[in-house]
N, C-alpha and C positions, 0 to 999 in steps of 0.2 A: 539517833534514829537512822534506820536504813531507808534511803529515799529512792524511789523509782519515778520515771516520768514517761509520758506518751505525748508525742508531737507529730504533726504531719510535715514539719519543716526541717529539712536536713541541716541547715545552718543552725537553727535553734538546738537541734539534737546535738550537734558538735559543741556548742556552748555549754550545754548541760553536762556532757561527758567531761569537758575541761574543768567544770566546777566540782567534779568528783561524784556526780550522781551515779549510784551503783548500777542502775538498770535503765537504759533509755530504748524505748520502743518507738520505731518510726511507722506510723500507720494513720489512716483516717479514723477519727474517733467513732463515727457512726458505722464503720465496718467491723463486724463481729469477729473478723479473722484474728484480731489481736488478743482475743480472749484466751486462745490456746498457746499464746507466746509468752505473755507476761507472767511473772511469778505469782504464786498464790499465797505469799507470806505477808501481805500488807494488812494492817489493821485500821488504817484510815485512808479516806479518799478526799482529795481537794480537786474539784472540777472548776478550773478558771479559764474555760474555753472562750474564745471570741468568735465573731462571725466568720464564716467561710467566704464571705463576699458573694456577689451575685444577687443582691436584693433580698426580698423576703424569703425566698427559697434557700439562700445561703444561711439566713438566720435559723430556718427550720432544720437545715442539715446539721448545723453545729449545736444549737441549743436543745432542740427537741429530740431529734434522732440520736445525737451524741449522748444526751442524758439517758435516753432509753437504753442505749448500748452499755453505758457504765453501770446502770442499775441491773441489767440482766447479768452482767459479770459479777457484780457485788452480791447478788442473791445467793451465790454459791461460795462466798468468801466470809471469813470471820471479821467482817468490817464493824468496828465499834463506833466510828464517827465518820460522818459524811458532811463535807463543807462545800457549798456552791456559791461562787461569786456572781451574783445577779446584778441588777442595776436599778437605780432609782428612776430610770426612764419609764418604768411601768406606771408611775403616778401621773395621771392626767390633770391633777389639781392646778389651779391658776389663781390669779388676783391676790397674790401675796399670802395665801393661807399657810398655816403650819401643818406639816404632814408627818404623821407617825405610821407605824406598821399596820394599823387598823384601817387606813384610808382605802377607799374603794378604788379598784383598778379596772373596773368593767369598761371604762371609756378610754382605756390606754390606747396609744397609737398602734398601728399594725405590728411594728416590731416589738413593741412592749407586750402585746397580747401573746406573741410567740414566747417571749421570755416568761410570762406568767404561766403559760402552759407547761414550760420546762420545769418551773418551780413546783407545780402541782404533782408532777410525776414523782418527785421526792416525797411529798406528803402522802401520796398514795401507796408508797413502799414502806410504810411504817411497820408492816408485819415482820420485816427483817432489818429495817434501819431504825434502831431505837434511839440514836442520838444524831440528829441532823440539823444543819444550820444553814439557812439561806441568808447570805450577806448582801444586801442591796447597796451597791457602791454608788457614791456620788461621783461627780466628774473627777477623774484621775489626773493628777499631775505629780511631777517629781523628776529625778534625773532621767534625761532623754525624752521627757514628755512634758513640754511647756509651750503649748501652742501660742498663747497670748504674748509670752515673753519673746518668742521668736519673731512674731509680727512686729513688736515694737523695736527689737534689735535690728530688723531689716528696714526700718524707717518708714513703715506704712503710715500714710496720712489719714486715711479713712477706713474704718472697719465696717463691713457690711452688716446690716441689721441694727437693731436698737440696743442700747446699753442700759435701759431702765428696768431690767428684770433681775431677779436674784439668781446668782450662781452658787450652787452647792458643790463644794469640792472636797477631795480627800487626798492627802499625800500618799505616795506609793508605800513608804515605810509604815504608815498607820494602817494600811490595808494588810500588810504582812503581819503586824502585831495583832490585828483583829482575827485573822486566820489562826495564828498561834493560840489565841485565847479560846476560839471555838474548838480547837483540837485538844485543849488541856483542862479547861475549867468545867466545873459541874454547873450546868445551866440547862433550862428547858429547851427542848427542840423548838424550832420555829424560825420566823423571819426577823432579821435585825438590820436596821438602817446603819450604815457606816458612812458618816459624814463628819466634817469638823464642827467646831462649836460656834462658828460665827459666819453664817451665810451673809454674803455681800453682794451688792449690785455689780453688774459688769462694768459700769461706768466707774464706780469706786475702785474696782480692781485695776482697771486700765490706768486711771489717774495715779494710783499709788505706784504702780510699776514704772510709769513714766518718770515720776519724781525720783524713784530709786535709781533709775538709769541716768538721771540728769538730762532728760530730753523733754520736748513738748509732747503733751498727750494728744494722740490722734482723736478725730471726731468719729461720729457714727452716722450712717446713712441708712435709715429704715427702708428706703426704696430699693436698696440692693439686697440681693439674697445670695448668700454663699452656698456652695454645694452642701456644707454641713447643715445649714438652715433649711435648705430645700428638702433634705431627707426628713426633717422634723416639721414639715408642713409650712415652712416660711417664717416661723417664729418659735422661740423657746418659751415654755410655760414659766410662770412666775410663782414659785412656792419656796417654802423654807422647810428643808428636811430636818427632822428632829432625831437626835441620836441617843436620847435618854435611856431607851430600853437596853441598848448594847452596853452603855455605861454601868447600868445598875445590875444587869443579869450576867453579862460576860465579864464584868469587872475590867472593862477596857476604857481607855480614854485616849484621845489623839495626842501624840507628842507635839504635833504642829496644830495648835488650837485654832489658828486662822490662816488664811492664805498669806498673810504678811509674814508669819513665822516660816512657813515653807518656802516662799519665794525669796525671802531674805537669805536663807541658806543656799539657795540655788544661784542667786546673783553673786 
């Protein structure tokens, strides 16, 4: 395949060039100026944008305005497949319930509502997008992205917040394989949860990591709120994300079925 990329970060642009990406465009996604710069020979789009920072307006700039910009460009292109990496943060469910793609998102947190809005833009573009896939990603970990592992390696003794809720995670390589599946297999358009097979409590994950590192496991302090928790209203929801639809229709399954498999490889 001939691959092109758009980024607003010059350092990332250079990394992409070094990797051999054929065309790298440096621009803000929501700025329509790149429409006249990028080539018109692409058949597929993968939108894996992240927040531009700056709170809820940063989310809107990246996710909604950026999505609208891509769709405006795509409407004049021979795009056969459109893949969007969304987030399971759109689900407000709690109390340990199992969550599939039919779960209600009307009570999503403010950032989640913005992401749902960006998803809907794709669904509303079915007149020219005939194959589209919204991949709702669980918490991402992998090479260069292992927050809990870093905390334990740094010798933290107390982790802010509670450890009694379920963590739903997915390894970076399994996200890549899910994207590749969406780009290649024959499957219905729609929303797909991308998470591993074995959701586990945060306490269980921390204790396993500590044992794997040969150190004492830190405790938790529910009275303390980290910046990450503050952005989520002071606590994380407790739910189990189901991945059965992706496994059945995308013919995808995670290489790292649980956090143990993924972190064992990292450690």
